[in-house]
N, C-alpha and C positions, 0 to 999 in steps of 0.2 A: 406866402401862406402855406402852412403845413397841410398836406392832403390827409384825408381820412385814412388812407392806406398807410401813409407814413406814420401817422399818429398811432395806428394799431400796432405797427412794427416796433415803434418806440416803446409802447407800453409792454409789448411782449418781451422785448429785450430787457427792460427794467425788471419785469417779473422774473426772467431767467437769472438776471444778476442777483436779485434778492434771494432766489432759491439757492444759488451757488454760495452766497454769503452765509445763508442759514446752515448749509451743509458744512461749510468750512468752520463756522462757529461750533457746530455740533461735534465735529471731529476734534476741534481744539479742546472743547469741554470734556469730551470723552478721554482725551489723552491726560488732561489734568486730573480727572476723576480717577482714572486707572493708576496714575502716578501716586495720588493720595492713598488709594487703596493699597498699592504696593508698599508705600511707606509705612502705613498703619500696620500692615501684615508684617513688615520687617521689624517694626518696633515690638509687635506682639511676640514674634519669634525670639527677638533678643531678650525681651522680658521673661519669656517662658524659659529660655535657656539659663538666664540669670537665676530665675527662681529655682530651676532644676539644679543649678550648681550651688545655690546659696540657701536652699530651703532650711531645714530644721534647726533645732537646738536653740531655743529661745530662753531669755531670762531678763530680769530687771525691767519688765514692762516693754521691752522691745524684742523682736525676734532674734534669738541667738542663732547664728548661722554655723552649720557644720561645714558649709561649702562642699557638701558631699554630693556625688553624682547619684541622686536618688530619684527614682520614678515611682509614683503612686502605684499601689497594687493594681494589676490589670483587672482582676475580678476578686471581690471579697470572698473569703472562705466561709463555708457554712458549718465548720467544725463546732462541736458543742464546747461550751465553756468548761475547761478542765480544773478550774480553781474554786476555792471555797468562798463563802461570803466573808466580807471584811469584818474585822473585830469592831465592836462599838467604839465610837470616839470621833472627834472632829479634828481636822487639820488646824494648825496654828497659823496666824496671819502676821506674827511679829517679824519685824525687819530691823536691821542695824545700819548705822551710817558708815561705820568703818570696819575694815577687815579685823578679825579678832587678833589679839596679841599672841605671839608665838609661845605656846605652852607645851608642845610635844617634844619628846626626846628624839632627835633626828637619827640617832644611832640605834634606836629600839625598833622592835617589830610591832606592827599594829594590824589588827584585823577588823574589818567592818562586816557586820552580819545584818542582812536584810531579811527580816521575818515577814515573808509575803504571804498573800492568800494562796499562792501557787506552790509554796515550799520555801525552805531556807536557802538563801544565796550567801555564801561566805566569800569574802574578797580579801586577799592579802594586799595590804597597802604598801606603797613605795615611799616611806617617810623620808629617806635620805635623798631620793631623787626628786621628789615633789613635796617638799615640806610645807609650803603655803597651802597647797591643796589638801593634804592630809590633815593639817592643823585646822583648816576650815571645816572639814567634814567631822572631825572630832568635836569641834565647837557646836556645829549645827545638830549633830546627832544627840549631843548632851542636852540640848535645849528642846529635844522632841520635835524638831523642825520637819523631819521627814515622815513622822508617824501619821498614819491614816491617809497618806498622799497616794495618788494614782500614778502608775507608769503610763503616761498618756500617748506614747507613740511607739509603733512597731513598723519597721521598714523591712520588706522582704523582696525588694528588687534594687539593684544598684549597690546598696550596702545593706548589711544585715545586723540591725541593732535594735535594742529595746531602750527607750529613753525614759528617764525618771528624774525626780528631784524638784519638781514644780508643785508646790502645795495647791496651786490654783487648778492644776490639771489641764491647763490650756496651752502650755508652751510659752506663757508670758510672765510667769512668776519668778521671783528671785529674792535673795536675802537682803537686798538693799545695798550691798557692797560688791566689789569685784576683786578677783585675785589674779595674780600674774600667770602667764603661760609658763609651764615648766616641763622639763624632761622631753623636749621635742626631738632630741637626738637619741632617744632610747634605742638600745640595740635590737629590741624586739620589732621595731618598725623598719622592716626591710622591703625595698622595692615598692614603696608607697602602699603598703598593706598594713592594716591594723588586724593582727591575728585574732582568731576566735579566743575568747576568754579575756580580752583586753577591756578594762574599764577606763573611760576617758571623759574629759570635760567637754561640755558644749560651750560655745562662745559666739561672739558676734563678728568674728573675723571674716572679711570679704577678700578673697584672693585676687579679684579683679581690681579692686581699688587699693588694696594693701592697707585697708583701714580695719580697726577693731581688735588689735592685739590687746592682751591682758584684760579681757572682758569676761572671764569665767565667773560664774556665780554659784548656783546650787545644782543646776541641771547637769546630768551626766548620762552617758550611754554605755550599755553593756553589749559587747560584740559577741553574737552567738555563732557567727560564721565569718571566715576570713573576708575582710572588706577592703576594697580599694579606696584609700583615702590619703590625701596629702598629710604630712606630719605637722598639722596645725592645732591639734587638740591634745592637751596634756594627758598622757597616759599615766595613771596614778594607782592602778591596781590590777590584780589578776583574779578571775573567778575560779573557785575550786572545782574539782571534777564533779562533785555532787551538785554544785550550783549550776554547772553547765547542763546537767540533765533537766533542771528546773527551767532554764532558759529554752532548751529544746522543746519542752512541753508547751511553753508559751508560744514559741514560734510556730510549732506544728498546728496550733489552733488558728493561725492565720490572722489577717488584719481586716478591718472594716473598710468600706468604701471611703475615699477621701472626703473630708469635710470641706467647708467653704474656703479654708485656708490651704487645702491640699494635704493636711495631716491625716495619716492613717493610724487610727487607734487599734490596739490589739483586740481581738475578739475575746480573749481571756480577760477576766476581771482581775487585773494585776494591781494590788494595793499593798503598800508597805505598811503592815500593821505596826512594826517597831523596827527602828534602825539603831544599832549600837556600835560603837567603836571601842575596842579593848586593846590594851597594851600587853605584850607578852615578853 
């Protein structure tokens, strides 16, 4: 027969073993929890870096990636709006199923004029080097596609660009068709830099997956300061000296705080009242 003292010791030992097991289980659960947290944080970091690298330039209902190293503005500028009120009118919502037929003269000179609320921006187009892109802009401008549309994005860290060309003003709009990448070996793109004054296409290319070539639509960006970017975005024009002054005015007004998608809109009310492409 087990004595009372032996029974007490047995119960005490069982209690001790239960406590040890609970501690062991707790440590195991803590390790699992910490591992999960670390994994989640790792995923968040990876996603953040991916978003950081593949952010902007959207079109055709999906985010168009510039795959640019862009960081949202650290703090929104409080500079006053330097631009005028937009001209009366509404943006058009028309889209097309196919890229327009080639109608431009590749050997001719073309200029695109953006009559914006902040001033006129003249762009010398590279018809021979980027014929599909210039032909598309000639077509869209002729249809009034860009008229009354906002330039919806301004970046002032990492890269320095003003992004336009989306009638929706959200970074999600496009003409319904896509155009091929062109002129990616332009001699102006040296050392992985898009120099100030460059006008280039946004697209959906992802450098990590190597997916999304030939996905340009209507969205484009104007570089107002030399920007470190891989040569993945069709350079198809150069801003005039007077146009650069307009861009500087817009940039000097700063950018708003990032929205829920991380996009930083310009403080300036940048609206394209009228876009025209002319042959000379």
